C-alpha positions as CSV (number, residue, x, y, z in Angstrom):
1,K,-149.9,47.4,-118.3
2,L,-151.2,50.8,-117.3
3,S,-153.0,51.3,-120.6
4,V,-154.6,47.8,-120.2
5,L,-155.8,48.7,-116.7
6,A,-157.1,52.0,-117.9
7,R,-159.0,50.4,-120.7
8,I,-160.6,47.8,-118.3
9,K,-161.6,50.6,-115.9
10,K,-163.3,52.4,-118.8
11,D,-165.0,49.3,-120.3
12,Y,-166.6,48.3,-117.0
13,G,-167.2,51.7,-115.3
14,F,-164.7,51.4,-112.5
15,K,-165.6,53.6,-109.5
16,E,-164.0,54.1,-106.1
17,T,-165.0,55.6,-102.8
18,R,-162.0,57.3,-101.2
19,S,-163.9,57.9,-97.9
20,A,-164.3,54.1,-97.5
21,L,-160.6,53.6,-98.2
22,D,-159.8,56.3,-95.5
23,A,-161.9,54.4,-93.0
24,V,-159.7,51.3,-93.5
25,A,-156.6,53.4,-93.2
26,A,-157.8,54.6,-89.8
27,K,-157.7,51.0,-88.6
28,L,-154.1,50.5,-89.4
29,D,-151.2,50.7,-86.9
30,S,-147.5,49.9,-86.6
31,T,-148.1,46.2,-86.7
32,L,-148.6,46.6,-90.5
33,I,-144.9,47.6,-90.7
34,E,-144.0,44.4,-88.9
35,G,-146.2,42.4,-91.2
36,K,-148.4,41.4,-88.3
37,W,-151.6,43.5,-88.7
38,D,-154.8,41.6,-87.9
39,A,-157.7,42.1,-90.3
40,E,-160.0,41.8,-87.4
41,A,-159.1,45.4,-86.5
42,A,-161.4,46.4,-89.4
43,K,-164.3,44.2,-88.3
44,G,-167.6,45.8,-88.9
45,L,-166.5,47.8,-91.9
46,K,-168.7,46.8,-94.9
47,A,-168.9,49.8,-97.2
48,T,-167.9,49.5,-100.9
49,V,-164.4,50.7,-101.6
50,F,-164.7,50.3,-105.4
51,T,-166.9,48.7,-108.1
52,I,-166.1,47.0,-111.3
53,G,-169.2,46.5,-113.5
54,K,-171.8,45.2,-111.1
55,D,-169.3,43.7,-108.6
56,N,-168.7,45.5,-105.3
57,Y,-165.4,45.2,-103.5
58,T,-165.8,46.1,-99.8
59,Q,-163.8,47.3,-97.0
60,A,-163.8,43.7,-95.6
61,D,-162.4,42.4,-98.9
62,L,-159.6,45.0,-98.8
63,A,-158.8,44.3,-95.1
64,A,-158.6,40.6,-95.8
65,Y,-156.3,41.3,-98.8
66,I,-154.0,43.5,-96.7
67,G,-153.9,40.8,-94.0
68,S,-152.9,38.1,-96.4
69,H,-150.4,40.2,-98.5
70,Q,-148.6,42.2,-95.8
71,S,-144.9,41.7,-95.1
72,R,-142.2,43.1,-92.8
73,R,-141.0,46.4,-94.2
74,K,-138.6,49.2,-93.3
75,E,-140.0,52.2,-91.6
76,E,-142.6,53.6,-94.1
77,P,-145.6,55.8,-93.5
78,L,-148.7,53.6,-93.1
79,V,-150.5,55.5,-95.9
80,V,-147.7,54.6,-98.3
81,I,-148.0,50.9,-97.4
82,L,-151.8,51.1,-97.7
83,N,-151.7,52.8,-101.1
84,G,-149.3,50.1,-102.4
85,L,-151.5,47.2,-101.3
86,Y,-154.6,49.0,-102.4
87,S,-153.2,49.5,-105.9
88,Q,-152.2,45.9,-106.0
89,F,-155.6,44.7,-104.9
90,V,-157.3,46.9,-107.6
91,E,-155.0,45.7,-110.3
92,E,-155.5,42.0,-109.5
93,S,-159.3,42.5,-109.3
94,L,-159.4,44.3,-112.6
95,L,-157.5,41.6,-114.4
96,A,-159.5,38.8,-112.8
97,Y,-162.7,40.6,-113.8
98,E,-161.6,41.0,-117.4
99,E,-160.5,37.3,-117.5
100,G,-164.0,36.3,-116.3
101,K,-165.6,38.3,-119.1
102,L,-163.4,36.9,-121.9
103,P,-165.7,34.0,-122.8
104,Q,-168.6,36.5,-123.3
105,K,-166.5,38.9,-125.3
106,Y,-164.8,36.3,-127.5
107,P,-166.9,33.2,-128.6
108,E,-163.8,31.5,-130.0
109,Y,-162.1,31.8,-126.6
110,K,-165.1,30.5,-124.9
111,A,-165.1,27.4,-127.2
112,L,-161.4,26.9,-126.6
113,L,-161.8,27.2,-122.9
114,K,-164.6,24.6,-122.9
115,E,-162.5,22.3,-125.0
116,Y,-159.6,22.7,-122.6
117,R,-161.8,22.1,-119.5
118,D,-163.4,19.1,-121.2
119,G,-159.9,17.7,-122.0
120,I,-158.8,18.0,-118.4
121,L,-162.0,16.3,-117.2
122,L,-161.5,13.5,-119.7
123,F,-157.9,13.2,-118.7
124,D,-158.8,13.0,-115.0
125,L,-161.6,10.4,-115.6
126,T,-159.3,8.3,-117.8
127,D,-156.6,8.4,-115.2
128,D,-159.0,7.3,-112.5
129,K,-160.7,4.6,-114.6
130,V,-157.8,3.3,-116.6
131,W,-154.2,4.5,-116.2
132,S,-153.8,4.8,-112.4
133,K,-156.2,2.0,-111.8
134,A,-154.1,-0.4,-113.9
135,V,-151.1,0.4,-111.7
136,K,-152.8,0.4,-108.3
137,D,-155.1,-2.6,-108.9
138,T,-152.5,-5.3,-108.2
139,S,-155.0,-8.1,-107.7
140,G,-156.8,-7.2,-111.0
141,L,-153.5,-7.1,-112.8
142,K,-152.5,-10.5,-111.4
143,V,-155.8,-12.0,-112.5
144,F,-155.5,-10.4,-116.0
145,H,-152.0,-11.8,-116.4
146,E,-153.1,-15.3,-115.3
147,K,-156.0,-15.3,-117.9
148,N,-153.6,-14.1,-120.7
149,R,-150.4,-15.9,-119.9
150,D,-150.1,-17.1,-123.5
151,K,-149.8,-13.4,-124.7
152,F,-146.7,-12.8,-122.7
153,M,-144.2,-15.4,-123.7
154,W,-140.5,-15.8,-123.8
155,G,-139.2,-17.0,-127.2
156,K,-136.8,-19.9,-127.5
157,R,-133.7,-19.1,-125.4
158,L,-130.2,-20.2,-124.8
159,D,-129.0,-20.6,-121.2
160,A,-125.4,-19.7,-121.9
161,E,-122.1,-18.4,-120.4
162,I,-120.0,-16.0,-122.4
163,Y,-116.4,-15.8,-121.5
164,Y,-114.5,-12.7,-122.7
165,C,-110.7,-13.2,-122.7
166,Q,-108.6,-10.0,-122.9
167,K,-105.4,-12.0,-123.1
168,D,-104.9,-14.4,-125.9
169,S,-102.6,-16.5,-123.7
170,I,-105.5,-17.6,-121.5
171,V,-107.8,-18.8,-124.3
172,E,-106.5,-22.4,-124.7
173,P,-106.1,-23.0,-121.0
174,L,-109.6,-21.7,-120.4
175,K,-111.0,-23.8,-123.2
176,A,-109.5,-26.9,-121.6
177,T,-110.9,-26.0,-118.2
178,L,-114.4,-25.4,-119.7
179,A,-114.2,-28.7,-121.5
180,K,-113.6,-30.4,-118.1
181,K,-116.4,-28.4,-116.6
182,A,-118.8,-29.7,-119.3
183,K,-117.9,-33.3,-118.4
184,K,-117.8,-33.1,-114.6
185,G,-119.7,-29.9,-113.7
186,K,-116.5,-28.5,-112.0
187,P,-115.0,-26.0,-111.5
188,T,-117.8,-23.4,-111.1
189,K,-117.9,-20.1,-112.9
190,E,-116.7,-18.3,-109.8
191,E,-113.7,-20.7,-109.4
192,I,-112.8,-20.2,-113.0
193,L,-112.8,-16.4,-112.5
194,K,-110.7,-16.7,-109.4
195,E,-108.1,-18.8,-111.2
196,F,-107.7,-16.8,-114.4
197,N,-108.0,-13.4,-112.8
198,A,-105.4,-14.2,-110.1
199,N,-103.0,-11.5,-111.3
200,S,-105.5,-9.1,-112.9
201,Q,-109.3,-8.7,-112.7
202,L,-109.2,-7.7,-116.4
203,N,-108.0,-11.0,-117.8
204,L,-111.4,-12.6,-117.9
205,R,-115.0,-11.4,-117.8
206,V,-118.1,-13.7,-117.8
207,E,-121.7,-13.0,-118.6
208,Q,-124.3,-15.6,-117.9
209,D,-128.0,-15.3,-118.8
210,Q,-130.9,-16.7,-120.8
211,Y,-130.7,-15.2,-124.2
212,E,-133.4,-14.9,-126.9
213,E,-132.5,-15.2,-130.6
214,N,-130.7,-12.2,-131.9
215,E,-130.3,-10.7,-128.4
216,E,-126.5,-11.0,-128.5
217,E,-124.6,-10.6,-131.7
218,I,-121.8,-13.0,-130.6
219,L,-124.3,-15.8,-130.1
220,K,-125.0,-16.0,-133.8
221,N,-121.8,-18.0,-134.0
222,V,-123.1,-20.9,-132.0
223,K,-125.6,-23.7,-132.7
224,W,-128.7,-24.0,-130.6
225,E,-127.3,-27.1,-129.0
226,K,-125.6,-27.8,-125.7
227,G,-121.8,-27.5,-126.0
228,L,-118.6,-25.4,-126.0
229,Y,-118.0,-23.0,-128.9
230,G,-115.2,-20.7,-129.9
231,P,-112.9,-18.9,-129.7
232,F,-114.5,-16.1,-131.6
233,K,-113.1,-12.6,-132.1
234,D,-115.1,-9.8,-130.5
235,G,-113.2,-6.4,-130.7
236,E,-110.1,-6.8,-128.6
237,N,-111.3,-10.0,-126.9
238,Q,-111.3,-13.7,-127.7
239,V,-114.7,-15.2,-126.7
240,L,-115.6,-18.7,-125.6
241,I,-119.2,-19.7,-125.2
242,V,-120.8,-22.5,-123.1
243,V,-124.4,-23.4,-124.0
244,N,-125.8,-25.1,-120.9
245,S,-129.2,-25.8,-122.4
246,V,-131.9,-24.7,-124.9
247,L,-135.1,-23.4,-123.3
248,E,-138.3,-23.8,-125.1
249,P,-140.9,-20.9,-125.1
250,T,-142.4,-20.4,-121.7
251,P,-144.8,-17.8,-120.2
252,K,-143.2,-14.7,-118.6
253,T,-143.9,-14.2,-114.9
254,L,-145.8,-11.0,-114.0
255,K,-142.6,-9.5,-112.7
256,E,-140.8,-10.2,-116.0
257,A,-143.6,-8.8,-118.2
258,R,-145.2,-6.1,-115.8
259,G,-144.8,-3.3,-118.3
260,L,-146.5,-5.2,-121.2
261,V,-149.1,-6.6,-118.9
262,T,-150.0,-3.2,-117.4
263,A,-150.3,-1.7,-120.9
264,D,-152.6,-4.4,-122.1
265,Y,-154.6,-4.2,-118.8
266,Q,-155.1,-0.5,-119.4
267,N,-156.4,-1.2,-122.9
268,F,-158.8,-3.8,-121.4
269,L,-160.0,-1.4,-118.7
270,E,-160.6,1.3,-121.3
271,K,-162.7,-1.0,-123.5
272,E,-164.7,-2.1,-120.5
273,W,-165.3,1.5,-119.4
274,I,-166.4,2.6,-122.9
275,A,-168.7,-0.4,-123.2
276,E,-170.2,0.6,-119.8
277,L,-170.7,4.2,-120.9
278,R,-172.3,3.1,-124.2
279,G,-174.7,0.9,-122.4
280,K,-175.7,3.6,-120.0
281,Y,-176.0,6.7,-122.3
282,K,-177.5,7.2,-125.7
283,Y,-175.3,8.9,-128.3
284,T,-175.2,9.8,-131.9
285,A,-172.3,10.6,-134.2
286,N,-172.2,12.9,-137.2
287,R,-170.4,10.7,-139.7
288,D,-170.2,13.4,-142.4
289,L,-168.6,15.9,-140.0
290,L,-166.1,13.3,-138.7
291,K,-165.0,12.6,-142.3
292,Q,-164.3,16.3,-142.7
293,I,-162.2,16.4,-139.6
294,K,-160.1,13.5,-140.9
């Protein structure tokens, strides 16, 4: 690091005025040891302490730096604390100056920096006009969903109950109970669980949902018709399936399809935004250069 700082000093003609630094030192007191020194104590001091290139760093700049970077310390001579903060201020100033000159010294870096800044600008604009807008614009999302309901559809589904029997001994009694249920609508699923899990909650497990084709492997064993099916082997379980009804394709609600709707709404907003920009600004494209990039 020392060699880098020395090179920067040499490249840009670093000069310092010790008498200006001594004048700041004269304004320090014991509050600096406590980390409570007020930069206002150096008010009125405006002389240049050091220069880097054509930039001047004044006593006021140094006083402000000391005020914002001080901290409580053990008993140390004020001159030691000042020299430490001054060296730190000089180092940071040199590195910042060098960074500011990099685009001039290195054209490739300048081009990369411009590309980086343009990328951030494009990201922020796209986020404002497309991504965040699609999430925050709930009314617009709702209208978009209503206009495009046919794009977000459930496939044909089975409304079914899947009964997983851990004990083989309950399969036939359960099948008889489910057959009664199919005729009379009684007992309910909850009543069945209460009956067959009386001595153990592990005897019987039930899943009930509306399943699309190929959503559950076990459902490949049943016809797409209302009825009672099984038993089928599934690992350690025997499985009975009750198909309550077959549901024809229907549009998904916004809640059910929010992720898909939001993604499509973002695409819609982006196309609208691009169309607006093309209508507002003239542009040309170098097709030959684009082909080379590809």
